LOMAR-283178 format. One record per residue: x, y, z of N, C-alpha, C in turn; residue in three letters. Coordinates in Angstrom, 2 decimals. Example, Ala and Ser with C-alpha at 12.3 -4.5 7.8 and 13.67 -1.06 7.14 Angstrom:
LOMAR-283178
> nX:nY:nZ:caX:caY:caZ:cX:cY:cZ:res
> 13.19:-5.69:7.80:12.30:-4.50:7.80:13.20:-3.30:7.80:ala
> 12.85:-2.25:7.08:13.67:-1.06:7.14:12.90:0.03:7.87:ser
***
This chain:
LOMAR-283178
> nX:nY:nZ:caX:caY:caZ:cX:cY:cZ:res
> 46.82:10.06:26.42:46.96:9.02:25.41:45.45:8.19:25.66:met
> 45.22:7.93:26.35:43.91:7.08:26.56:43.03:7.80:26.26:ala
> 43.17:8.91:26.69:41.71:9.91:25.78:41.71:10.05:24.51:gln
> 42.80:10.11:24.10:43.28:10.19:22.47:42.49:8.86:21.94:lys
> 42.80:7.83:22.49:42.45:6.44:21.89:40.97:6.29:21.99:arg
> 40.57:6.72:23.28:39.10:6.77:23.38:38.43:7.46:22.20:asn
> 38.89:8.71:21.91:38.27:9.60:21.08:38.36:8.94:19.54:gln
> 39.44:8.25:19.22:39.69:7.85:18.03:38.88:6.67:18.05:arg
> 38.51:5.74:18.78:37.53:4.73:18.92:36.20:5.09:18.83:ala
> 36.14:6.41:19.48:34.43:6.70:19.22:34.10:7.24:17.84:leu
> 35.30:7.96:17.15:34.92:8.37:15.83:34.97:7.23:14.76:asn
> 35.64:6.06:15.36:35.73:4.93:14.42:34.28:4.06:14.36:ile
> 33.63:4.14:15.88:32.34:3.55:15.91:31.31:4.49:15.39:ile
> 31.53:5.80:15.29:30.56:6.57:14.71:30.53:6.41:13.00:arg
> 31.82:6.15:12.60:31.87:6.27:11.08:31.11:4.69:10.70:val
> 31.34:3.90:11.66:30.96:2.48:11.13:29.44:2.28:11.41:leu
> 28.98:3.23:12.40:27.18:3.21:12.63:26.68:4.12:11.39:lys
> 27.66:5.23:10.92:27.10:6.06:9.86:26.93:4.83:8.45:ser
> 27.86:4.00:8.34:28.12:3.36:7.18:26.70:2.37:7.23:arg
> 26.67:1.80:8.47:25.54:0.88:8.87:24.35:1.44:8.36:gln
> 23.90:2.55:8.79:22.87:3.27:8.69:22.69:3.39:7.03:arg
> 23.76:3.93:6.41:23.61:4.38:4.96:23.54:2.74:4.37:asn
> 24.05:1.80:4.83:23.71:0.38:4.08:22.37:-0.22:4.26:gln
> 21.82:0.28:5.64:20.46:-0.24:5.80:19.81:0.24:4.82:ala
> 20.07:1.67:4.69:18.90:2.51:3.79:19.04:1.90:2.32:lys
> 20.32:1.79:1.98:20.42:0.88:0.43:19.54:-0.14:0.25:lys
> 19.83:-1.15:1.39:19.12:-2.38:1.53:17.62:-2.33:1.49:ile
> 17.06:-1.50:2.45:15.76:-1.05:2.29:15.36:-0.54:1.04:asp
> 15.93:0.44:0.47:15.73:0.93:-0.93:15.63:-0.24:-1.94:ile
> 16.25:-1.11:-1.79:16.78:-2.33:-3.06:15.39:-3.43:-2.80:leu
> 15.39:-3.60:-1.39:14.15:-4.49:-0.80:12.82:-3.83:-1.53:cys
> 12.57:-2.43:-1.40:11.11:-2.07:-1.97:11.18:-1.98:-3.34:arg
> 12.53:-1.58:-4.00:12.49:-1.74:-5.59:12.04:-3.05:-6.16:asp
> 12.65:-4.18:-5.32:12.38:-5.52:-5.65:10.98:-5.97:-5.77:met
> 10.49:-5.63:-4.48:8.77:-5.87:-4.26:8.29:-5.24:-5.37:val
> 8.66:-3.78:-5.64:7.77:-3.14:-6.59:7.92:-3.78:-8.00:ala
> 9.05:-3.97:-8.22:9.47:-4.55:-9.54:8.69:-6.02:-9.63:ala
> 8.82:-6.80:-8.83:7.88:-8.32:-8.52:6.48:-7.71:-8.72:his
> 5.81:-7.02:-8.10:4.33:-6.63:-8.28:4.02:-6.24:-9.67:glu
> 5.19:-5.33:-10.34:4.55:-4.84:-11.80:5.02:-6.17:-12.68:his
> 5.81:-7.05:-12.40:6.04:-8.03:-13.22:4.70:-9.06:-13.21:phe
> 4.01:-9.07:-11.96:3.06:-10.02:-11.60:1.87:-9.46:-12.46:ser
> 1.69:-8.13:-12.37:0.51:-7.29:-13.09:0.77:-7.73:-14.52:his
> 1.95:-7.40:-15.09:2.18:-7.55:-16.63:1.68:-9.05:-16.97:asn
> 2.30:-10.07:-16.12:2.03:-11.49:-16.10:0.48:-11.80:-16.19:leu
> -0.10:-11.39:-15.28:-1.53:-11.57:-14.93:-2.20:-10.90:-16.44:ser
> -1.98:-9.49:-16.89:-2.54:-9.04:-18.01:-2.19:-9.76:-19.35:arg
> -1.16:-10.25:-19.60:-0.70:-11.25:-20.54:-1.52:-12.55:-20.60:leu
> -1.61:-13.13:-19.40:-2.15:-14.23:-19.48:-3.85:-14.16:-19.54:ser
> -4.44:-12.91:-19.37:-5.97:-12.92:-19.60:-5.92:-12.61:-21.13:phe
> -5.21:-11.89:-21.86:-5.23:-11.47:-23.23:-5.10:-12.85:-23.88:ala
> -4.36:-13.54:-23.59:-3.66:-14.79:-24.26:-5.13:-15.62:-24.36:val
> -5.77:-15.92:-22.99:-6.83:-16.62:-22.90:-8.27:-16.07:-23.73:ser
> -7.80:-14.88:-23.60:-9.30:-14.14:-24.42:-9.24:-14.42:-25.87:phe
> -7.83:-14.03:-26.52:-7.70:-14.19:-27.95:-7.90:-15.72:-28.16:tyr
> -7.49:-16.73:-27.48:-7.60:-18.17:-28.08:-9.05:-18.41:-27.91:glu
> -9.97:-17.64:-26.88:-11.38:-18.04:-26.97:-12.12:-17.41:-28.18:thr
> -11.97:-16.14:-28.13:-12.40:-15.61:-29.68:-12.14:-16.13:-30.88:leu
> -10.98:-16.97:-30.72:-10.76:-17.57:-32.29:-11.47:-18.91:-32.37:leu
> -12.22:-19.31:-31.03:-13.28:-20.51:-31.35:-14.49:-20.07:-31.82:lys
> -14.74:-18.86:-31.57:-16.28:-18.19:-31.76:-16.50:-18.26:-33.34:cys
> -17.88:-18.59:-33.55:-18.22:-18.75:-35.15:-19.12:-17.51:-35.47:gly
> -19.66:-16.57:-34.54:-20.32:-15.64:-35.00:-20.11:-14.57:-33.81:gly
> -20.89:-13.34:-34.23:-20.67:-12.13:-33.20:-21.22:-12.36:-32.06:leu
> -22.62:-12.96:-31.98:-23.06:-13.04:-30.31:-22.38:-13.99:-29.58:glu
> -21.80:-15.10:-30.28:-21.04:-15.84:-29.66:-19.74:-15.12:-28.74:glu
> -19.02:-14.48:-29.91:-17.89:-13.59:-29.58:-18.26:-12.59:-28.53:ala
> -19.00:-12.01:-28.30:-19.48:-11.00:-27.30:-20.04:-11.71:-26.21:leu
> -20.54:-12.83:-26.28:-20.97:-13.66:-24.99:-19.39:-14.01:-24.13:asp
> -18.69:-14.52:-25.15:-17.20:-14.88:-24.50:-16.59:-13.80:-23.94:cys
> -16.53:-12.63:-24.54:-15.88:-11.56:-24.09:-16.63:-11.00:-22.66:ala
> -17.86:-10.94:-22.48:-18.21:-10.71:-21.23:-18.30:-11.35:-20.03:val
> -18.20:-12.59:-20.76:-18.29:-13.74:-19.54:-16.78:-14.01:-19.15:met
> -15.51:-13.71:-19.87:-14.55:-13.86:-19.67:-13.99:-12.44:-18.51:leu
> -14.59:-11.50:-18.87:-14.43:-10.18:-18.15:-14.88:-10.54:-16.57:ile
> -16.11:-10.82:-16.80:-16.93:-11.28:-15.31:-15.84:-12.22:-14.63:arg
> -15.30:-13.32:-15.50:-14.38:-14.43:-14.61:-13.20:-13.61:-14.07:lys
> -12.50:-12.89:-14.76:-11.18:-12.30:-14.19:-11.38:-10.93:-13.34:his
> -12.29:-10.24:-13.57:-12.40:-8.91:-12.79:-13.53:-9.22:-11.65:ile
> -13.04:-9.46:-10.55:-14.01:-10.03:-9.46:-15.30:-8.94:-9.14:his
> -16.34:-9.90:-9.19:-17.84:-9.22:-8.94:-18.16:-8.03:-10.01:gln
> -17.62:-8.17:-11.37:-17.89:-6.97:-12.36:-18.66:-7.61:-13.22:ala
> -19.07:-6.81:-14.08:-20.00:-7.36:-15.21:-19.77:-6.24:-16.27:ser
> -19.97:-6.55:-17.53:-19.38:-5.81:-18.72:-20.56:-5.83:-19.88:ala
> -20.60:-4.48:-20.64:-21.32:-4.47:-21.76:-20.56:-4.25:-22.79:ala
> -20.95:-4.45:-24.03:-20.09:-3.97:-25.36:-21.10:-3.24:-26.31:val
> -20.53:-2.14:-26.35:-21.25:-1.07:-27.21:-20.34:-1.13:-28.53:phe
> -21.59:-0.80:-29.63:-20.79:-0.50:-31.06:-21.59:0.47:-31.83:trp
> -21.18:1.17:-32.85:-22.17:1.93:-33.51:-22.59:1.12:-34.79:val
> -23.59:1.84:-35.49:-23.85:1.25:-36.84:-24.44:2.29:-37.63:asp
> -25.04:2.04:-38.87:-25.29:3.14:-39.66:-26.43:4.04:-39.00:ser
> -27.52:3.42:-38.24:-28.61:4.26:-37.97:-28.45:4.58:-36.45:thr
> -27.69:3.82:-35.54:-27.64:4.20:-34.16:-26.62:3.43:-33.25:gly
> -26.93:2.55:-32.43:-25.67:1.72:-31.78:-26.64:0.52:-31.07:phe
> -25.81:-0.49:-30.81:-26.23:-1.74:-30.07:-25.38:-1.81:-29.00:asp
> -26.09:-2.68:-27.98:-25.33:-3.24:-26.81:-25.34:-4.79:-26.68:val
> -24.62:-5.06:-25.83:-24.55:-6.74:-25.75:-24.00:-6.76:-24.26:his
> -24.77:-7.58:-23.33:-24.26:-7.60:-22.28:-24.99:-9.03:-21.41:leu
> -24.14:-9.61:-20.72:-24.38:-10.75:-19.74:-25.20:-10.32:-18.57:ala
> -26.36:-10.86:-18.06:-26.94:-10.69:-16.83:-25.79:-11.06:-15.70:lys
> -25.99:-10.24:-14.61:-24.96:-10.30:-13.53:-25.83:-10.49:-12.32:ser
> -25.52:-11.42:-11.66:-26.39:-11.88:-10.38:-26.05:-10.42:-9.38:pro
> -25.21:-9.85:-9.47:-24.90:-8.76:-8.40:-25.55:-7.48:-8.79:asp
> -25.51:-7.32:-10.25:-25.89:-6.18:-10.67:-26.96:-6.23:-11.57:leu
> -28.28:-6.95:-11.36:-29.21:-7.33:-12.13:-30.10:-6.39:-12.67:gly
> -30.13:-5.28:-11.61:-30.80:-4.02:-12.09:-30.69:-3.29:-13.22:gln
> -29.21:-3.54:-13.51:-28.83:-2.90:-15.00:-29.21:-3.76:-16.19:val
> -30.05:-3.50:-17.14:-30.55:-4.16:-18.20:-30.21:-3.10:-19.55:glu
> -30.18:-4.15:-20.47:-29.98:-3.57:-22.02:-30.93:-2.06:-22.04:lys
> -31.97:-2.17:-21.71:-32.82:-0.94:-22.05:-32.42:0.01:-21.21:ala
> -31.92:0.00:-20.08:-31.19:1.02:-19.38:-30.04:1.77:-20.28:his
> -29.13:0.91:-20.72:-27.97:1.27:-21.27:-28.42:2.07:-22.74:phe
> -29.33:1.42:-23.24:-30.11:2.19:-24.71:-30.67:3.70:-24.38:gln
> -31.16:3.80:-23.12:-31.62:5.03:-22.88:-30.67:6.08:-22.04:ser
> -29.60:5.39:-21.47:-28.61:6.40:-20.80:-27.55:6.99:-21.95:trp
> -27.18:5.93:-23.01:-26.37:6.63:-23.97:-26.95:6.93:-25.32:phe
> -26.02:7.70:-26.24:-26.69:7.93:-27.58:-25.52:7.65:-28.47:ser
> -26.05:7.71:-29.83:-25.13:7.07:-30.86:-23.70:8.02:-30.76:arg
> -24.05:9.16:-30.70:-22.86:10.20:-30.67:-22.07:10.00:-29.47:gln
> -22.40:9.80:-28.31:-21.54:9.36:-27.06:-20.89:8.08:-27.47:met
> -21.47:7.07:-27.61:-20.67:5.66:-28.15:-19.48:5.88:-28.90:val
> -19.86:6.55:-30.17:-18.89:7.02:-30.93:-17.68:7.98:-30.27:gln
> -18.26:8.70:-29.44:-17.10:9.80:-28.87:-16.13:9.13:-28.02:gln
> -16.86:8.13:-27.17:-15.96:7.35:-26.24:-15.23:6.44:-27.07:ile
> -15.62:5.85:-28.21:-14.70:4.82:-29.05:-13.50:5.77:-29.52:gly
> -13.61:6.94:-29.84:-12.67:7.65:-30.42:-11.55:8.08:-29.39:gln
> -11.81:8.09:-28.08:-10.76:8.54:-27.30:-9.74:7.61:-27.31:thr
> -8.58:8.17:-26.80:-7.42:7.27:-26.68:-7.22:7.22:-25.06:asn
> -8.09:7.02:-24.41:-7.92:6.85:-22.92:-9.37:6.15:-22.55:arg
> -9.17:5.62:-21.23:-10.25:4.86:-20.32:-11.15:6.24:-19.99:ile
> -12.41:6.05:-20.15:-13.38:7.28:-19.71:-13.88:6.65:-18.41:ser
> -13.70:7.42:-17.15:-14.53:7.32:-15.88:-15.84:7.58:-16.27:ser
> -16.45:7.02:-14.88:-17.90:7.63:-14.87:-18.28:9.23:-14.94:leu
> -17.18:9.93:-14.26:-17.52:11.29:-14.48:-17.10:11.74:-15.81:glu
> -16.26:10.95:-16.36:-16.16:11.53:-17.97:-17.36:11.46:-18.88:asp
> -17.94:10.16:-18.66:-19.16:9.73:-19.30:-20.19:10.88:-18.98:met
> -20.21:11.23:-17.58:-21.32:12.16:-17.38:-21.21:13.29:-17.98:leu
> -20.09:14.14:-18.10:-19.62:15.11:-18.95:-19.80:15.04:-20.29:gln
> -19.99:13.99:-20.86:-20.16:13.64:-22.48:-21.65:13.53:-22.61:met
> -22.42:13.53:-21.60:-23.96:13.32:-21.90:-24.49:12.14:-21.19:gly
> -23.98:11.29:-20.23:-24.51:10.17:-19.94:-25.91:10.56:-19.14:leu
> -27.02:9.82:-19.37:-28.19:10.05:-18.89:-28.77:9.38:-17.85:met
> -27.83:8.51:-17.07:-28.23:7.58:-16.07:-28.86:8.30:-14.85:ala
> -29.86:7.95:-14.30:-30.41:8.61:-13.10:-29.21:8.40:-12.09:pro
> -29.50:9.54:-11.01:-28.74:9.73:-9.74:-28.62:8.55:-9.15:pro
> -29.65:7.85:-8.93:-29.81:6.71:-7.99:-29.09:5.49:-8.76:ser
> -28.94:5.27:-9.91:-28.16:4.37:-10.60:-26.57:4.77:-10.38:ala
> -26.25:5.94:-10.62:-25.21:6.37:-10.45:-24.36:6.01:-9.36:ile
> -25.23:6.20:-8.11:-24.53:6.03:-6.60:-24.23:4.88:-6.35:arg
> -24.97:3.70:-7.07:-24.60:2.43:-6.87:-23.52:1.64:-7.42:thr
> -22.99:2.67:-8.72:-22.16:1.83:-9.66:-20.67:2.61:-9.58:leu
> -19.57:1.68:-9.84:-18.25:1.90:-10.19:-18.15:1.61:-11.79:ser
> -18.08:2.55:-12.49:-18.03:2.19:-13.99:-16.87:2.61:-14.87:ala
> -16.49:2.28:-15.87:-15.45:2.54:-16.54:-15.44:2.14:-18.10:ala
> -15.16:2.99:-19.28:-15.39:2.68:-20.50:-14.14:2.36:-21.14:ala
> -13.65:1.50:-21.89:-12.58:1.17:-22.55:-12.53:1.09:-23.91:val
> -12.30:2.26:-24.48:-12.60:2.55:-26.00:-12.20:1.24:-26.92:pro
> -13.12:0.94:-28.14:-12.42:0.23:-29.16:-12.24:0.89:-30.51:leu
> -11.76:1.99:-30.40:-11.37:3.00:-31.48:-10.40:2.47:-32.20:gly
> -10.27:3.05:-33.52:-8.99:2.50:-34.27:-9.00:3.93:-35.39:arg
> -7.67:4.29:-35.38:-7.18:5.56:-36.21:-8.38:6.75:-36.19:leu
> -8.90:7.07:-35.17:-9.85:8.19:-34.96:-11.29:7.57:-35.42:gly
> -11.47:6.23:-35.52:-12.74:5.66:-35.77:-13.53:5.19:-34.47:gln
> -14.47:5.93:-34.36:-15.21:5.16:-33.08:-15.98:3.97:-33.18:gly
> -15.40:2.88:-33.13:-16.13:1.48:-33.29:-16.99:1.50:-31.96:val
> -16.58:1.64:-30.68:-17.41:1.48:-29.82:-16.61:1.31:-28.47:gly
> -17.05:0.64:-27.23:-16.26:0.45:-26.32:-16.85:-0.69:-25.24:phe
> -15.99:-0.87:-24.25:-16.45:-1.95:-23.59:-16.66:-1.09:-22.04:ile
> -17.66:-1.25:-21.65:-18.24:-0.95:-20.24:-18.37:-1.80:-19.37:leu
> -17.49:-1.62:-18.52:-17.12:-2.27:-17.12:-17.78:-1.78:-15.97:val
> -18.24:-2.52:-15.13:-18.99:-2.07:-14.05:-19.37:-2.96:-12.82:tyr
> -19.39:-2.50:-11.53:-19.62:-3.28:-10.48:-20.07:-2.48:-9.32:arg
> -20.52:-2.90:-8.16:-20.89:-1.97:-7.15:-20.14:-1.03:-6.43:ala
> -20.40:0.12:-6.30:-19.79:1.32:-5.83:-19.01:0.95:-4.75:ala
> -19.25:0.01:-4.01:-18.49:-0.35:-2.89:-17.25:-0.98:-3.21:glu
> -17.12:-1.46:-4.31:-15.87:-2.19:-4.74:-15.52:-1.43:-6.08:arg
> -14.53:0.00:-5.99:-14.30:0.76:-7.09:-13.34:-0.11:-8.01:pro
> -13.57:-0.06:-9.28:-12.79:-0.68:-10.32:-10.98:0.04:-10.04:leu
> -10.32:-1.02:-10.06:-9.02:-0.63:-10.02:-8.06:-0.19:-11.38:leu
> -7.12:0.23:-11.24:-6.45:0.71:-12.44:-5.73:-0.42:-13.01:ala
> -5.19:-1.53:-12.14:-4.74:-2.94:-12.84:-5.81:-3.52:-13.43:glu
> -7.02:-3.48:-12.96:-8.00:-4.28:-13.62:-8.48:-3.88:-15.11:glu
> -8.49:-2.43:-14.96:-8.86:-1.66:-16.25:-7.83:-1.82:-17.31:leu
> -6.56:-2.09:-16.81:-5.45:-2.08:-17.95:-5.60:-3.65:-18.67:ser
> -6.23:-4.57:-17.85:-6.33:-5.90:-18.33:-7.32:-5.93:-19.71:arg
> -8.42:-5.24:-19.20:-9.48:-4.97:-20.29:-8.80:-4.19:-21.43:ile
> -8.06:-3.16:-21.40:-7.48:-2.33:-22.30:-6.57:-3.55:-23.22:ala
> -6.20:-4.36:-22.77:-5.21:-5.32:-23.43:-5.78:-6.01:-24.34:ala
> -7.04:-6.28:-23.94:-7.92:-7.31:-24.97:-8.87:-6.35:-25.88:ile
> -8.79:-5.15:-25.70:-9.48:-4.04:-26.47:-9.46:-4.41:-28.07:ala
> -8.16:-4.31:-28.55:-8.04:-4.32:-30.02:-8.43:-5.82:-30.49:pro
> -8.53:-6.58:-29.84:-8.54:-7.97:-30.48:-10.26:-8.19:-30.73:gly
> -10.99:-7.38:-29.50:-12.50:-7.49:-29.62:-12.94:-6.53:-30.65:leu
> -12.27:-5.51:-30.92:-12.51:-4.25:-31.85:-12.45:-5.07:-33.40:arg
> -11.29:-5.87:-33.46:-11.20:-6.40:-34.69:-12.04:-7.63:-34.85:glu
> -12.68:-8.35:-33.93:-13.40:-9.23:-34.02:-14.94:-8.81:-34.56:thr
> -15.35:-7.70:-33.75:-16.55:-7.14:-34.26:-16.77:-6.52:-35.77:ile
> -15.43:-5.93:-35.95:-15.20:-5.32:-37.57:-15.40:-6.65:-38.29:leu
> -14.88:-7.75:-38.09:-15.12:-8.87:-39.02:-16.04:-9.30:-39.29:ser
> -16.94:-9.35:-38.24:-18.56:-9.76:-38.29:-19.49:-8.57:-38.84:phe
> -19.00:-7.53:-38.51:-19.81:-6.24:-38.83:-18.87:-5.31:-39.52:lys
> -18.60:-5.60:-40.72:-17.79:-4.74:-41.65:-18.40:-3.31:-41.91:pro
> -19.61:-3.30:-41.81:-20.35:-2.04:-42.09:-20.09:-1.09:-41.06:asp
> -19.71:-1.16:-39.99:-19.35:-0.12:-38.79:-18.16:0.43:-39.55:ile
> -17.24:-0.08:-40.13:-16.17:0.54:-40.88:-16.80:1.67:-41.74:ala
> -17.66:1.52:-42.47:-18.20:2.33:-43.34:-19.30:3.62:-42.89:lys
> -19.57:3.41:-41.41:-20.70:4.18:-40.92:-20.05:5.70:-40.94:ser
> -20.84:6.63:-40.92:-20.47:8.00:-41.06:-19.94:8.28:-39.68:pro
> -18.84:8.98:-39.47:-18.31:9.28:-38.04:-18.71:10.68:-37.93:gln
> -19.30:11.07:-36.69:-19.73:12.33:-36.53:-18.58:12.92:-35.60:thr
> -18.31:14.23:-35.82:-17.26:14.89:-35.02:-17.61:14.76:-33.50:ala
> -16.49:14.72:-32.59:-16.77:14.70:-31.28:-16.82:16.09:-30.99:ser
***
């Protein structure tokens, strides 16, 4: 009888331990889900906060140059150690607006004007996704290898219904690769910047669109 009681007790202990392990796994999964959900919520809140701040600033701008200055300065403020350039097409070519960066002062407007072409600016603007540095090289980016090695860069399109308005180029030192969450913040403000550019440059909407 004693042996049977011991066996029953051992069985009960095994069942309880199994339940404890299962419960611990469920709690662990729940905690990880809560952490992931909180992180996702924080990223969404950060993106929304950045977009609201960006749009409020654009509403105060009285001209295209002022709006573009505000745009690149806000990007530099919210994307650590990064800078930005805004590209847009016109009837004859394309233009670039950027703010000087203390970290990447070697990149100047003249460099961008020689690295890109109107067709490429338009092609990037027509894509429905963010273009990586590798994507841009495949499209025909003419930057020298010495510059490519030093930069982490991505292009966020400013297109609308297949119209290649232009894009935002975000870049910083290669030692600090751009993160997906950072680029998603830029993507959130792209529609507002596009409409701002078109409001000051309505001729862009009438520019001939070349096939990509």
